[in-house]
N, C-alpha and C positions, 0 to 999 in steps of 0.2 A: 050781906057783906058778900064779897064773892070771893070764890073760890080759884087760885093761882093752880096752875097745874104745873109741875115740871115735866114736862116732854121728852127733855134729855134721861131724865133718871129713871124715868117709867120704858123707854124704849133700852138703856143699859140693863132693866130687871129683866124686859124679855127677852134678852141675847145670853141673858147666863146662861147654861147649862146644854145649848145647840152644839152641834158638831161642826167641822169644819165646812163640811160640805152646804150645810144648812147658812153658818155665815156668809160666806163664798154669794150662796144665791141670792141673800138678804142686802149683800154690799151692792152687789150687781144691780137689781132693781132699784133699791135706792138712788144708787150715779144714775140710771137712765131716766127715773121719774125728773131727778134734778136737773139733769140736762135738758131734759124734753119739755118737762112744766113749768120748773119755776125761772122764770123768766122774770125780768125787770121792765120789758113792754111788750107790747104784740107784737113788734115791729117783723117775726119771724113768720106771720100769717101773711104777710104779703111780698113774700121772697118769691122769685119765680118757682123753685122748688119745691116749696110749701101749697102754691096754687097746681101745680104739676100733678104731683101725688094726690090733693083734693079731689083734681077732675079724674082721676084715675079712680078713687075710692068709691065716686059717684057712679061712676059708668061701672064698675065691676059688683056694687051693690045692687045696679038694676038689674044685671046678668045673674044675680043671686049666687054669685063667685068669690062671696069672702068664708072667709074659717066661720068655724063656730068649733066653740070650745063648751067641756063637758062643764068647768070651774076654772075657777081662777088662777091656781095653779097652774093649771094647761097650760093656760093662754101665756101667764108670765114664763114658762118653759120656750115656747114659741117662742117670744120674744127674745130673750135672753139665747136663744138660740141663735136666731138671728142674726143678730148685734157681734157672733164669736166672728160669725162669717164675711164681715165685714173687714 
């Protein structure tokens, strides 16, 4: 027999007791992930802006110019800060 996991309920349980700043951080991360990675198709990979960004990232990697993070929290803080500036 397979087990059905209620992810909505699990998420609500995880959110209980978090402070408003913690909730905001999670909300912004979810919105970012949803907008960037939950797409109905892969059309974004063929846009001019995506191709250009991928080329820039490949060049930065070759130069050793990519950011390194000590942990995921540090990376998410940086991503969310960049999105605030846009």
